[in-house]
MINU-435603 format. One record per residue (C-alpha): x, y, z negated. Coordinates in pm, whole numbers, plus 50000, padded with zeros to 5 digits. Example, Ala and Ser with C-alpha at 12.3 -4.5 7.8 and 13.67 -1.06 7.14 Angstrom:
<nodes>
<node><u>51230</u><v>49550</v><w>49220</w></node>
<node><u>51367</u><v>49894</v><w>49286</w></node>
</nodes>
This chain:
<nodes>
<node><u>83389</u><v>65297</v><w>33469</w></node>
<node><u>83062</u><v>65099</v><w>33467</w></node>
<node><u>83050</u><v>65099</v><w>33848</w></node>
<node><u>83405</u><v>64956</v><w>33859</w></node>
<node><u>83299</u><v>64669</v><w>33628</w></node>
<node><u>82990</u><v>64596</v><w>33840</w></node>
<node><u>83199</u><v>64593</v><w>34160</w></node>
<node><u>83453</u><v>64361</v><w>34001</w></node>
<node><u>83172</u><v>64118</v><w>33909</w></node>
<node><u>82995</u><v>64131</v><w>34246</w></node>
<node><u>83033</u><v>63821</v><w>34464</w></node>
<node><u>83253</u><v>63852</v><w>34769</w></node>
<node><u>83078</u><v>63802</v><w>35103</w></node>
<node><u>83098</u><v>63440</v><w>35217</w></node>
<node><u>83155</u><v>63298</v><w>34868</w></node>
<node><u>82912</u><v>63137</v><w>34631</w></node>
<node><u>82899</u><v>63169</v><w>34259</w></node>
<node><u>82747</u><v>62946</v><w>33996</w></node>
<node><u>82627</u><v>63100</v><w>33676</w></node>
<node><u>82620</u><v>62890</v><w>33361</w></node>
<node><u>82453</u><v>63029</v><w>33053</w></node>
<node><u>82703</u><v>63049</v><w>32770</w></node>
<node><u>82437</u><v>63145</v><w>32518</w></node>
<node><u>82243</u><v>62859</v><w>32358</w></node>
<node><u>81871</u><v>62900</v><w>32386</w></node>
<node><u>81531</u><v>62743</v><w>32434</w></node>
<node><u>81506</u><v>62449</v><w>32673</w></node>
<node><u>81209</u><v>62257</v><w>32809</w></node>
<node><u>81159</u><v>61942</v><w>33012</w></node>
<node><u>80837</u><v>61795</v><w>33149</w></node>
<node><u>80780</u><v>61448</v><w>33002</w></node>
<node><u>80452</u><v>61361</v><w>33165</w></node>
<node><u>80214</u><v>61550</v><w>33391</w></node>
<node><u>79916</u><v>61454</v><w>33603</w></node>
<node><u>79660</u><v>61175</v><w>33582</w></node>
<node><u>79720</u><v>60836</v><w>33425</w></node>
<node><u>79499</u><v>60529</v><w>33397</w></node>
<node><u>79490</u><v>60319</v><w>33079</w></node>
<node><u>79326</u><v>59979</v><w>33120</w></node>
<node><u>79068</u><v>59868</v><w>32864</w></node>
<node><u>79213</u><v>59706</v><w>32551</w></node>
<node><u>79571</u><v>59807</v><w>32643</w></node>
<node><u>79844</u><v>60062</v><w>32574</w></node>
<node><u>80037</u><v>60272</v><w>32821</w></node>
<node><u>80376</u><v>60378</v><w>32690</w></node>
<node><u>80618</u><v>60651</v><w>32798</w></node>
<node><u>80962</u><v>60638</v><w>32634</w></node>
<node><u>81202</u><v>60931</v><w>32608</w></node>
<node><u>81522</u><v>61016</v><w>32421</w></node>
<node><u>81606</u><v>61304</v><w>32189</w></node>
<node><u>81983</u><v>61363</v><w>32206</w></node>
<node><u>82188</u><v>61462</v><w>31898</w></node>
<node><u>82269</u><v>61801</v><w>32056</w></node>
<node><u>81899</u><v>61891</v><w>32075</w></node>
<node><u>81784</u><v>62106</v><w>31781</w></node>
<node><u>81438</u><v>62227</v><w>31679</w></node>
<node><u>81288</u><v>61958</v><w>31903</w></node>
<node><u>80915</u><v>61918</v><w>31955</w></node>
<node><u>80671</u><v>61759</v><w>32193</w></node>
<node><u>80397</u><v>61993</v><w>32312</w></node>
<node><u>80108</u><v>61900</v><w>32535</w></node>
<node><u>79748</u><v>61815</v><w>32597</w></node>
<node><u>79528</u><v>61531</v><w>32718</w></node>
<node><u>79174</u><v>61506</v><w>32849</w></node>
<node><u>78980</u><v>61193</v><w>32944</w></node>
<node><u>78745</u><v>61168</v><w>33240</w></node>
<node><u>78559</u><v>60918</v><w>33452</w></node>
<node><u>78496</u><v>60639</v><w>33204</w></node>
<node><u>78299</u><v>60529</v><w>32904</w></node>
<node><u>78322</u><v>60597</v><w>32618</w></node>
<node><u>78567</u><v>60866</v><w>32740</w></node>
<node><u>78798</u><v>60830</v><w>32439</w></node>
<node><u>79170</u><v>60767</v><w>32417</w></node>
<node><u>79416</u><v>60743</v><w>32126</w></node>
<node><u>79753</u><v>60915</v><w>32157</w></node>
<node><u>80050</u><v>60824</v><w>31937</w></node>
<node><u>80404</u><v>60954</v><w>31899</w></node>
<node><u>80654</u><v>60733</v><w>31718</w></node>
<node><u>81021</u><v>60645</v><w>31708</w></node>
<node><u>81148</u><v>60321</v><w>31863</w></node>
<node><u>81162</u><v>60116</v><w>31542</w></node>
<node><u>80810</u><v>60221</v><w>31446</w></node>
<node><u>80685</u><v>60141</v><w>31797</w></node>
<node><u>80820</u><v>59786</v><w>31777</w></node>
<node><u>80656</u><v>59734</v><w>31436</w></node>
<node><u>80329</u><v>59889</v><w>31556</w></node>
<node><u>80316</u><v>59660</v><w>31861</w></node>
<node><u>80332</u><v>59358</v><w>31628</w></node>
<node><u>80044</u><v>59496</v><w>31421</w></node>
<node><u>80263</u><v>59596</v><w>31126</w></node>
<node><u>80229</u><v>59904</v><w>30910</w></node>
<node><u>80420</u><v>60190</v><w>31064</w></node>
<node><u>80492</u><v>60558</v><w>30999</w></node>
<node><u>80353</u><v>60729</v><w>31308</w></node>
<node><u>80459</u><v>61090</v><w>31374</w></node>
<node><u>80138</u><v>61179</v><w>31558</w></node>
<node><u>79805</u><v>60996</v><w>31572</w></node>
<node><u>79524</u><v>61171</v><w>31758</w></node>
<node><u>79250</u><v>60935</v><w>31649</w></node>
<node><u>78989</u><v>60846</v><w>31911</w></node>
<node><u>78925</u><v>61164</v><w>32113</w></node>
<node><u>78812</u><v>61272</v><w>32456</w></node>
<node><u>79068</u><v>61557</v><w>32457</w></node>
<node><u>79329</u><v>61712</v><w>32234</w></node>
<node><u>79647</u><v>61911</v><w>32197</w></node>
<node><u>79978</u><v>61801</v><w>32051</w></node>
<node><u>80252</u><v>62013</v><w>31895</w></node>
<node><u>80470</u><v>61777</v><w>31694</w></node>
<node><u>80821</u><v>61841</v><w>31564</w></node>
<node><u>81082</u><v>61566</v><w>31605</w></node>
<node><u>81360</u><v>61600</v><w>31349</w></node>
<node><u>81580</u><v>61297</v><w>31423</w></node>
<node><u>81764</u><v>61209</v><w>31746</w></node>
<node><u>81679</u><v>60876</v><w>31908</w></node>
<node><u>81437</u><v>60696</v><w>32136</w></node>
<node><u>81068</u><v>60788</v><w>32105</w></node>
<node><u>80741</u><v>60663</v><w>32252</w></node>
<node><u>80438</u><v>60862</v><w>32364</w></node>
<node><u>80168</u><v>60595</v><w>32375</w></node>
<node><u>79810</u><v>60604</v><w>32503</w></node>
<node><u>79570</u><v>60339</v><w>32373</w></node>
<node><u>79234</u><v>60249</v><w>32521</w></node>
<node><u>79042</u><v>60041</v><w>32265</w></node>
<node><u>78724</u><v>60023</v><w>32475</w></node>
<node><u>78623</u><v>59675</v><w>32584</w></node>
<node><u>78649</u><v>59586</v><w>32950</w></node>
<node><u>78270</u><v>59543</v><w>32956</w></node>
<node><u>78232</u><v>59920</v><w>32891</w></node>
<node><u>78493</u><v>60045</v><w>33133</w></node>
<node><u>78778</u><v>59875</v><w>33318</w></node>
<node><u>79008</u><v>60176</v><w>33258</w></node>
<node><u>79017</u><v>60522</v><w>33105</w></node>
<node><u>79141</u><v>60808</v><w>33321</w></node>
<node><u>79341</u><v>61077</v><w>33143</w></node>
<node><u>79479</u><v>61410</v><w>33261</w></node>
<node><u>79803</u><v>61474</v><w>33072</w></node>
<node><u>80061</u><v>61749</v><w>33039</w></node>
<node><u>80347</u><v>61696</v><w>32790</w></node>
<node><u>80677</u><v>61882</v><w>32756</w></node>
<node><u>80979</u><v>61822</v><w>32537</w></node>
<node><u>81109</u><v>62149</v><w>32391</w></node>
<node><u>81437</u><v>62213</v><w>32207</w></node>
<node><u>81726</u><v>62453</v><w>32160</w></node>
<node><u>82102</u><v>62405</v><w>32184</w></node>
</nodes>
């Protein structure tokens, strides 16, 4: 009986089949990977969207500075409204704030759908270093 079921499910020669998972499960998407450069006294922002169908969402990743002085970067994660307030110098509720570090790891839950910003800030003066180099690897993880 089992062999009859397997034969019935086997693809016929010359045809193609597409398999779509019907079972919800863990998903992952690379947000940012590689080396970035953040000029002195500036921010570098990467925006992404968390859709309403995405559950148990988190951003997971790491960063490491190299090739500059003082070899520190600040990493922030915030929603779009907070980002706009933060850019204007206002008080904002930031989901993740690394502080000034040469390297770190992030594992931050995101509970509300919407637009988010992963922002890198280089507060060093241009007289110390024209830019800070950062190796980054960040993924967005969720389930359906």
